[in-house]
C-alpha positions, 0 to 999 in steps of 0.5 A: 393183245390182238390174240385176246382180241381175236379170242373175245370175237370167237367168244362173242360169235360163238355166244351170238349164234348159241353155238353151245346147243350144239355142245354135248355137255354131257361128255364134257368134265363136271367142272366145265359143264358147270361153268357153261350152265352158269354162262350169261349167254344162256339167258339170251334164246337161242335164234329160233329162225335159224337151224343149228346148221344155219347157225353154225354156217354164218358163225364160221363165215363170220370168222373167217377163212381158215374157219370156212375152210374147216367147214368146208372139210366137215361138209364132206363128212356125213358120216361124221356129221348130221344131215341137216348141217352138212347140207347146210355147210355145203353152202359153204363153197360157193356162197362167200361174199364176195369183194368188190369188183373193182377191187379186183380189177385194179388188183389184176391191172396192177399184177399184169402191168397192163389196162383190163381192156388191153388183155382181155375181149370180154371180162365180167363184171360179176364174179362166177365164185367167192371162196374164202381166199379168192374170187373168179371172174370170167373172161375172153382173151384176144390177140394173134396168138394161139389162145385168142378168143378162148374162155378163161377164169381169172383168180384174184387173191382177196386183198388184205387177207393175209393180215386176217390169216396170220392174225388167226394163226398167231391166236392157234399157235397161241392156243397150241402153245397153251394145249402143250403147257397144260396137256400130257394128251395135247403134247402127244398131238403135236399141235405147235407142228400141226399150226406150223405146217397148217401155216405153210399150207394156207400161204402156199395157197396165197400164192397162185404161181404155186396153184398154178405149178401144181396145176400144171404138174398134175395136168402132166401126171393125167394128160394121157388119163380118161380119170382126170381132166386139169384146166390149162394154165396161160403163164403169161397171165399168172402172177403171185395174186392172179392167176388165169386159167382155161374155163370148163363147162362140167357139173359140179359133184354134188348135184346129184340130180343133174349127174342122174339126169344125164345118166352118168354111171354112179358106181364107176364115177365113185370108183375112179374118184378112188382110183385117182386118190390112189394114182396120185398118192402111190403112182406120183407121190403128189396129190390134190389135197383140197378135195371138197366139192366145190373143186370137183366137176364131171364132165358132161361128155360121155357119161357111161365113162365119166370123167373128173375135172379138179380145180383150186390146186392150192394145197397139194400133199406129197410123201417120202418113199419110207412113208408110202412104204409104210402106208401102203403096208398098213392098208394091205395089212388091214386090208388082210385083217392081219393085226399084228402086222399093222401094229409092228408097222406102227412101231417100225415106222415111229408112229408109236414108242419102239417100247410099245407092246405089240402083241398088246396093241395088236389085241387093242387093235383087233378088238376095235377092227373086228366089230367093224369087218363084221359088216359087208365091205360096202357098209364099212366106213374106211374113215370110222376105221381110222378114228377108232384106230386113232382112239385106240392108239392114243393109249399106246402114246401115238403121236400125229405125224404132221406130214401124214395129215393132209393124206388122211384129209383127203382120203376121208373127204373121197370116202365122203364123196364117194358115198354121197355118189354111190352109197354102196361104195366098196373102198376096200375092194376098189383099193385093194387090188391097185395096192396089190399092183403097186406092191408089185411094180415097186417090190418085185422083180420088175422094179429091181431090174428096173431101179438096177437099170436107173443106177448103172450108168452112175455106177459105170460112170464111177467104175474108175474111180473105185481103185483110188476110193479103195486105196484112199479109204484103206489109207484112212483105216490104216491112218485110223488104226494108228491114231486108235493106238496113239490114242490108247497110249494116251489114255494108258498115261492118263490113267497112269497119272491119274493113279499117281495123282490118287495115291499122292492125296491118299498119302497127304490125307494120312500124313495128315491124320497121323499128325493130327491124331499124334498131336492129339494123343501128345496133348491128352496124355497129360490128362488122360489115363492109359485105357483112354490113351489106347482107345483114342489110338485104336479109333485113330487107327481104325479111321486111317484104315477107312480112308485108305480103303477108300 
């Protein structure tokens, strides 16, 4: 009933803001077009005072945090979404209605176990920002330690948000199950696994201690870097629903006019965003996976060599060594336009079935990518390449890889953000040297020597045990041979017993048939003539012969 009620609410909001006017009905099946044309809400007019982008934004805000995050992702994709809708969805980054400050103060005191006045020398009653999951307040620490007087931000999880998210997740799971049950295309997309992966991600975002640990790890990874600065986390003031971290003063990355006003090197800024992404993924295998403009700032220091500042690390991603290997090889093959290698890697990694005909798959990829690569590299959208590649791979039963969903989303966001900063961003030229260097470091002689040095202490430690291990292995192998010999003898005995049983049953069947046939002949001999008796005897003999043959 809860799912039905939520579904009814979604339908109500859908019709209230007349979002059906945004649906390209000419691409829908005929039955659905007829249902939409006959829908009763078409009798109500489209709100004339609100633009289509405003209607979509208001609808997403009304539906809650999961849908707000969906809108945040859309706001970074001007290559897919019309500009007027993107401009309106950007307001989802910091224009979500805040919850009362009194509620936030009470929650902070409950979590930290002290009155606000004893923890903070100053505490702003007006929130700095209100997001879908939490909201943030400005404060100042005081005390006798080294942190005294420092400006901080206090992040507080929205009260009761868990119930809302759980209800929406249950609805998504219900819809995913229906999709799997009734759609072969839906099963290929693995919607149940995707929803489960999203459940894990969003519940991780609700735990601010997890976010604090993510931010601390990213800060450690870029401690000596000019590319990215991560604010410091104050762990003594951090709990599951409250996190206190260093306050930063940067320019929001979406504020293009202010970045130009301070003479920021926009080309270098866009390229550094790409470099940060590939560094996080391939060097650290630990990347910030919520890179919408509301979470990214640019330092006001040294505009000629701009540095990013990232906040809100509730969602991070990580890949296995195997995923990194196949991903890097795929990207390099794309850069080199080696479509056969792309197709073969998809098969080797298990992303498409092993029965896929590689040459046919490669030909389909070539037909999609060649027209794109005819353009100058600076005009190529990697996002468009991915979208069209996935559409092509669907014909070859490519399955969604849940472990790559966050990576794909982050890469698309980075490209969209980079193109906003510098429209002529050449993602391919920026990324290719980094990938080539990573491949050399990962698989070259230096990497082999480094791995040898890493493994050598363990080998030396285990070396004295090698004779005993070899003796034990040979002993087990000898016992295995003896066991196999015993099993072979037992199988031969069993086969002989089965053969004897089969012969016994055959003889029993033959004896029964001869007895029955003889009885019939004896009984019928009084009534049948000699030719009939002979025919019956021949038929009985033939039947006995067939039984023996079988």
